[in-house]
C-alpha positions as CSV (number, residue, x, y, z in Angstrom):
1,M,-108.5,18.4,31.4
2,E,-106.9,15.9,29.7
3,E,-106.5,18.2,26.8
4,Q,-105.0,21.0,29.1
5,E,-102.1,18.5,30.4
6,Q,-101.3,18.0,26.6
7,N,-101.2,21.7,25.9
8,Y,-99.1,22.0,29.0
9,S,-96.7,19.6,28.4
10,A,-96.4,20.4,24.3
11,G,-95.6,24.1,25.3
12,R,-93.4,22.8,28.0
13,T,-91.2,21.3,25.1
14,I,-91.3,24.3,22.9
15,S,-90.1,26.7,25.5
16,Q,-87.4,23.7,26.3
17,E,-86.4,23.9,22.7
18,G,-86.6,27.5,22.4
19,R,-84.1,27.7,25.4
20,G,-81.7,25.6,23.7
21,S,-81.5,27.6,20.9
22,D,-80.6,30.8,23.3
23,F,-77.0,28.7,23.7
24,P,-74.3,30.7,21.8
25,P,-72.4,28.9,19.4
26,A,-68.9,26.8,19.6
27,P,-66.1,29.7,18.9
28,A,-64.6,28.9,15.2
29,K,-60.8,28.3,14.8
30,K,-58.4,30.8,13.9
31,P,-56.3,30.2,11.2
32,K,-52.5,29.4,12.0
33,S,-50.3,32.5,11.6
34,K,-47.9,32.1,8.3
35,R,-45.1,33.5,10.6
36,N,-45.2,30.6,12.5
37,I,-45.2,28.1,9.5
38,I,-42.5,29.5,8.3
39,L,-40.4,29.2,11.8
40,A,-41.7,25.8,12.1
41,I,-40.1,24.9,8.8
42,A,-37.0,26.8,9.3
43,I,-36.4,25.2,12.9
44,G,-36.6,21.7,11.3
45,I,-34.4,22.5,8.4
46,G,-32.0,23.8,10.7
47,V,-32.2,20.4,12.8
48,I,-31.4,18.0,9.5
49,I,-28.9,20.6,8.8
50,V,-27.1,20.5,12.4
51,G,-27.8,16.5,12.5
52,M,-26.3,15.8,9.2
53,G,-22.9,17.9,10.3
54,I,-22.8,16.1,12.9
55,V,-23.3,12.1,11.0
56,F,-20.7,13.4,8.4
57,A,-18.4,15.1,11.1
58,T,-18.1,12.1,12.9
59,G,-18.3,9.4,10.3
60,L,-21.5,7.7,11.5
61,W,-22.5,8.3,7.3
62,D,-19.6,9.3,4.9
63,P,-20.7,9.1,1.4
64,V,-18.0,9.8,-1.1
65,W,-19.4,13.6,-2.0
66,N,-19.6,14.5,1.9
67,P,-18.7,17.8,1.9
68,L,-16.9,17.8,5.6
69,R,-14.3,14.8,3.9
70,P,-11.1,16.5,4.8
71,S,-8.8,16.8,1.5
72,P,-7.4,13.0,-0.3
73,D,-4.0,14.6,-1.2
74,K,-3.8,15.8,2.9
75,V,-4.9,12.4,3.8
76,I,-2.1,10.6,1.6
77,M,0.6,12.6,2.6
78,E,-0.3,12.3,6.4
79,A,-0.8,8.6,6.2
80,I,2.9,8.3,4.6
81,N,4.5,10.4,7.4
82,N,2.6,8.3,9.7
83,I,3.7,4.9,8.5
84,S,7.6,6.4,8.1
85,N,7.1,6.9,12.2
86,I,5.8,3.4,13.2
87,D,8.4,1.2,14.6
88,R,7.2,-2.1,14.4
89,M,4.9,-3.7,11.8
90,R,3.9,-6.4,9.1
91,T,3.7,-5.9,5.7
92,K,2.8,-8.3,2.6
93,V,3.1,-8.0,-1.2
94,E,1.9,-10.2,-3.8
95,L,3.5,-9.4,-7.5
96,G,2.0,-10.7,-10.5
97,L,3.2,-10.4,-14.1
98,E,1.9,-12.5,-17.3
99,M,2.3,-12.2,-21.1
100,T,-0.5,-11.0,-22.5
101,D,0.2,-10.8,-26.3
102,G,-0.5,-15.2,-26.7
103,T,2.9,-16.0,-25.7
104,E,3.2,-18.3,-22.4
105,G,5.0,-16.9,-19.5
106,K,3.4,-16.1,-15.6
107,T,5.5,-14.9,-12.9
108,K,4.1,-14.5,-9.2
109,I,5.9,-13.4,-6.4
110,T,4.8,-13.1,-2.8
111,V,6.5,-11.6,0.4
112,D,5.6,-11.7,4.1
113,A,7.4,-9.5,5.8
114,K,7.7,-7.7,9.2
115,E,10.1,-5.7,10.9
116,D,11.3,-3.8,14.5
117,R,13.1,-0.6,14.8
118,T,12.1,0.3,18.3
119,D,15.8,-0.2,19.0
120,P,17.9,2.4,16.3
121,Q,20.8,0.6,17.1
122,N,19.6,-2.3,16.6
123,P,17.1,-3.1,14.0
124,K,15.6,-6.2,13.2
125,S,13.5,-7.6,10.0
126,Q,12.3,-10.9,8.3
127,A,10.9,-11.6,5.3
128,S,9.7,-15.1,3.7
129,F,9.4,-15.5,-0.1
130,D,8.1,-17.4,-3.0
131,I,8.6,-16.8,-6.5
132,S,7.2,-19.1,-9.4
133,F,7.7,-19.2,-12.8
134,R,5.5,-20.9,-15.7
135,N,6.4,-21.2,-19.2
136,G,5.5,-23.8,-21.6
137,G,3.4,-25.9,-19.3
138,I,6.6,-26.1,-16.7
139,E,6.8,-24.6,-13.0
140,L,9.4,-23.5,-11.2
141,V,9.0,-22.8,-7.9
142,F,11.9,-21.0,-5.4
143,N,10.9,-20.1,-1.7
144,G,13.2,-18.6,1.2
145,E,13.6,-16.5,3.9
146,A,16.0,-13.3,5.0
147,R,16.5,-11.8,8.2
148,A,18.2,-8.7,9.4
149,I,19.5,-8.4,12.9
150,D,21.5,-5.7,14.0
151,N,23.1,-5.1,10.5
152,V,23.7,-8.7,10.1
153,F,22.1,-10.6,7.2
154,Y,20.8,-14.3,7.0
155,I,19.7,-16.1,4.2
156,N,18.0,-19.7,3.4
157,V,16.9,-20.5,0.0
158,T,15.0,-23.7,-1.4
159,I,15.5,-24.0,-5.1
160,P,13.2,-26.8,-7.3
161,L,14.4,-30.1,-7.6
162,V,14.6,-29.9,-11.5
163,L,17.0,-27.4,-11.1
164,T,19.3,-29.0,-8.9
165,L,19.1,-32.0,-10.9
166,Q,20.1,-29.7,-14.0
167,L,23.4,-28.0,-12.7
168,T,24.5,-31.4,-11.6
169,T,24.9,-32.0,-15.1
170,Y,27.1,-29.6,-15.7
171,G,29.1,-30.9,-12.3
172,I,27.5,-28.5,-10.1
173,D,26.2,-30.7,-6.9
174,V,24.2,-27.5,-4.8
175,S,22.2,-30.1,-2.3
176,P,24.8,-29.4,0.4
177,Y,24.1,-25.3,0.6
178,V,20.3,-25.4,-0.4
179,G,18.2,-25.2,2.8
180,K,20.7,-23.7,5.2
181,W,21.1,-20.3,6.9
182,Y,24.0,-18.3,5.8
183,R,25.0,-14.9,6.9
184,F,26.6,-11.6,5.6
185,D,28.4,-9.4,8.0
186,P,29.2,-6.1,6.5
187,G,31.8,-5.4,9.5
188,E,33.5,-8.6,8.5
189,A,33.8,-7.7,5.0
190,G,35.3,-4.3,6.3
191,M,32.2,-2.7,5.1
192,N,31.1,0.7,6.1
193,L,27.2,1.2,4.8
194,A,25.9,4.7,5.9
195,L,22.5,3.6,5.0
196,L,22.7,0.5,7.2
197,N,23.3,2.2,10.3
198,G,21.0,3.3,12.8
199,G,20.2,6.1,14.5
200,T,20.8,9.8,13.7
201,E,22.1,8.8,10.0
202,S,18.8,6.8,9.7
203,E,16.6,9.7,10.9
204,K,18.6,12.3,8.9
205,I,17.7,10.4,5.5
206,K,14.1,9.9,6.5
207,N,13.8,13.3,7.0
208,E,15.3,14.2,4.0
209,V,13.2,11.6,2.0
210,M,10.1,12.9,3.9
211,D,11.1,16.7,2.9
212,L,11.4,15.9,-1.1
213,L,8.3,14.4,-0.9
214,K,6.4,17.7,0.6
215,K,8.3,19.7,-2.3
216,Y,7.6,16.9,-4.9
217,P,4.2,15.1,-4.1
218,L,4.2,11.7,-5.8
219,F,0.5,11.3,-6.2
220,K,-2.4,13.0,-7.3
221,T,-5.8,12.0,-6.4
222,K,-8.2,11.0,-9.6
223,S,-11.2,9.8,-7.6
224,K,-12.4,9.4,-4.1
225,L,-14.3,6.2,-3.8
226,R,-16.4,4.5,-1.3
227,N,-15.0,3.9,2.1
228,E,-14.7,0.4,3.0
229,K,-13.4,-2.0,6.0
230,I,-10.3,-3.6,6.1
231,D,-9.4,-5.7,9.2
232,G,-12.6,-4.1,10.8
233,N,-10.9,-0.4,10.4
234,L,-12.8,1.7,8.8
235,A,-10.7,3.8,5.6
236,Y,-10.9,6.2,3.2
237,H,-10.6,5.0,-0.7
238,Y,-9.0,6.7,-3.3
239,L,-7.5,6.4,-7.0
240,V,-4.4,8.0,-7.5
241,A,-2.2,8.5,-10.3
242,I,1.6,9.1,-9.9
243,D,2.2,12.7,-10.8
244,P,5.1,12.3,-13.9
245,K,6.9,15.7,-13.4
246,N,7.0,15.8,-9.7
247,A,8.1,11.9,-9.6
248,K,10.9,13.2,-12.4
249,D,12.4,15.3,-9.9
250,F,11.5,13.3,-6.4
251,L,13.6,10.2,-8.2
252,F,16.7,12.6,-9.6
253,N,17.1,14.1,-5.7
254,I,17.0,10.8,-4.4
255,S,19.5,8.9,-6.7
256,K,21.8,12.1,-5.5
257,I,21.0,11.1,-1.7
258,V,21.8,7.3,-2.3
259,Q,25.1,8.6,-4.3
260,E,26.1,10.9,-1.4
261,E,25.3,8.2,1.5
262,L,27.2,4.9,-0.5
263,G,30.1,7.2,-1.8
264,S,32.7,4.5,-3.6
265,L,30.1,2.0,-3.3
266,A,27.6,3.9,-5.8
267,P,27.3,2.9,-9.7
268,A,29.7,5.2,-11.9
269,Q,27.8,8.1,-11.7
270,T,26.8,10.4,-15.0
271,N,26.0,14.0,-15.0
272,D,22.3,15.3,-14.1
273,E,21.6,15.9,-17.4
274,E,21.7,12.4,-18.7
275,N,20.0,11.1,-15.3
276,M,17.0,13.3,-16.0
277,K,16.4,12.4,-19.4
278,K,16.8,8.4,-18.0
279,I,14.4,9.2,-15.8
280,A,12.0,11.2,-17.9
281,D,12.1,8.5,-20.3
282,G,11.5,5.7,-18.4
283,L,8.4,7.6,-16.7
284,E,7.3,8.2,-20.5
285,R,7.2,4.6,-21.7
286,A,5.3,3.6,-18.6
287,G,2.9,5.8,-19.1
288,E,0.0,6.6,-16.6
289,I,0.6,4.8,-13.7
290,T,-2.9,4.3,-11.2
291,F,-3.6,2.5,-8.3
292,E,-6.0,2.3,-5.5
293,I,-5.4,3.3,-1.7
294,W,-7.1,2.7,1.6
295,I,-6.4,4.7,5.0
296,G,-7.7,4.3,7.9
297,V,-10.1,7.2,8.9
298,K,-9.1,7.3,12.4
299,D,-5.6,6.4,12.6
300,K,-4.4,7.5,9.2
301,Y,-2.3,4.7,8.8
302,I,-2.2,3.1,5.1
303,Y,-3.8,-0.4,5.5
304,K,-3.8,-1.5,1.4
305,I,-2.2,-0.5,-1.7
306,K,-3.7,-2.5,-5.0
307,G,-3.1,-1.8,-8.9
308,D,-2.6,-2.9,-12.2
309,K,-0.8,-1.6,-15.1
310,N,-0.2,-3.1,-19.0
311,F,2.7,-2.4,-20.8
312,S,5.4,-3.6,-23.2
313,V,9.0,-4.8,-23.0
314,L,11.7,-6.1,-25.7
315,S,12.1,-9.3,-25.9
316,T,15.4,-10.7,-24.8
317,D,16.7,-10.6,-28.7
318,F,15.3,-6.8,-28.9
319,A,13.8,-8.4,-31.8
320,Q,10.0,-7.1,-30.9
321,A,8.1,-6.0,-28.1
322,R,5.9,-8.3,-25.8
323,E,2.7,-7.2,-23.6
324,V,2.8,-7.8,-20.6
325,A,0.3,-7.5,-17.5
326,L,1.5,-6.5,-14.0
327,N,-0.7,-6.6,-11.0
328,F,0.2,-5.6,-7.2
329,K,-1.1,-6.1,-3.6
330,V,0.5,-4.5,-0.6
331,L,-1.1,-5.1,2.5
332,F,-0.2,-3.3,6.2
333,S,-0.7,-4.7,9.1
334,E,0.0,-5.1,12.8
335,F,0.8,-1.5,13.7
336,N,3.2,-1.3,16.4
337,K,2.3,-4.8,18.0
338,P,5.3,-6.6,19.0
339,Q,7.3,-8.7,16.5
340,E,9.2,-11.6,17.6
341,I,12.7,-11.7,15.2
342,I,15.7,-13.8,15.8
343,A,18.9,-15.0,14.5
344,P,19.0,-18.7,13.0
345,E,20.3,-20.9,15.5
346,N,23.0,-21.8,13.1
347,S,24.5,-19.9,10.2
348,S,27.7,-20.8,7.9
349,N,29.5,-17.4,6.6
350,I,28.0,-16.9,2.8
351,I,31.7,-16.8,1.5
352,D,31.4,-20.5,2.5
353,L,28.7,-20.7,-0.3
354,L,29.8,-18.4,-3.0
355,M,33.9,-20.0,-2.4
356,P,33.1,-23.2,-4.9
357,F,31.6,-21.1,-7.6
358,L,34.2,-18.5,-7.1
359,Q,36.8,-21.0,-7.5
360,M,35.5,-22.7,-10.8
361,W,35.3,-19.1,-12.2
362,F,38.8,-18.2,-11.5
363,A,40.0,-22.0,-12.8
364,G,38.0,-20.7,-15.8
365,T,39.7,-17.7,-16.3
366,E,43.1,-19.4,-16.2
367,T,42.1,-22.4,-18.4
368,G,39.9,-20.5,-20.8
369,I,37.4,-23.3,-19.9
370,F,34.4,-22.4,-17.8
371,Y,32.3,-24.9,-16.0
372,D,29.7,-25.0,-18.9
373,G,32.4,-26.4,-21.4
374,T,32.4,-22.9,-23.1
375,K,35.8,-20.8,-23.7
376,S,36.5,-17.8,-22.8
377,C,37.0,-15.1,-25.6
378,G,41.0,-15.2,-25.2
379,G,40.2,-19.2,-25.4
């Protein structure tokens, strides 16, 4: 009996295992279609291209090789036009000259200027300046300030004490004049300078200059540099060079405009061929002139200009050439922001400043002996 139950149990287990083997096998995975894979890759590439286009176009990432970057030449011309139409801004200039041939000599000039041309009939400007000369261990520093309001000019100059004392030894006491405001009014002097008039005349001259810049572009881009931020504003950064041929034609035409506007006040005129030769010779001696320029990505304003140049100049006795290193930096800021420029409370006519020197000169021409003890040619 027990043996039959065991057989029955064994048979049931075998039977159950047999039924289990009757279930169908799991379906095998079908391989993906090559067409679907290619489509997915194409969509991915398209998304990347569109994304990069958006990033480049919006400037979120703007590498030097960005194919959607605007033409540097167009950006520069637009920036020059924009800066010429700004009525109010601030400009800082740093200029340095240093002898590089082993001789001593260093000059540094800094200017901090602001202007307000919102009223064409009453243009205003103001500039403070510092000029230092260093030679042989001695440094002389001059500083002052100049203002122009309604075509009246004001100036205040301070000179070094050592120079004041040196002039005293020649009988010239400048202490009463140093540090005081003096004015020059062209109207009081009976002068009518067209270049100083506001309104349509200034607009006409500006348009003529811009037309010349378009006809003779002064700058050619040598390379596009990495963008930088100037005062928190993202700016294009270019290395540019002066185009000597266009510069020659531009300067020649500018000289003609100046002569036409100044009229009888202009220097003695020379013929066109001589002018062109002088300009060409000057540009040839200067050699290649390059500098860096930074232009706002959004507003297309010029924010900064920087450059340096080594060149040769003749010494004062024309005996030999001197090697000089020039460096400069110009910063533009406070575009279209209010600028407070007012006339000095107290100022004297500049004739009062010049009269003592004129009297000495006239006295010297009559006696043949000048204030420094030298004699005139006829004395």
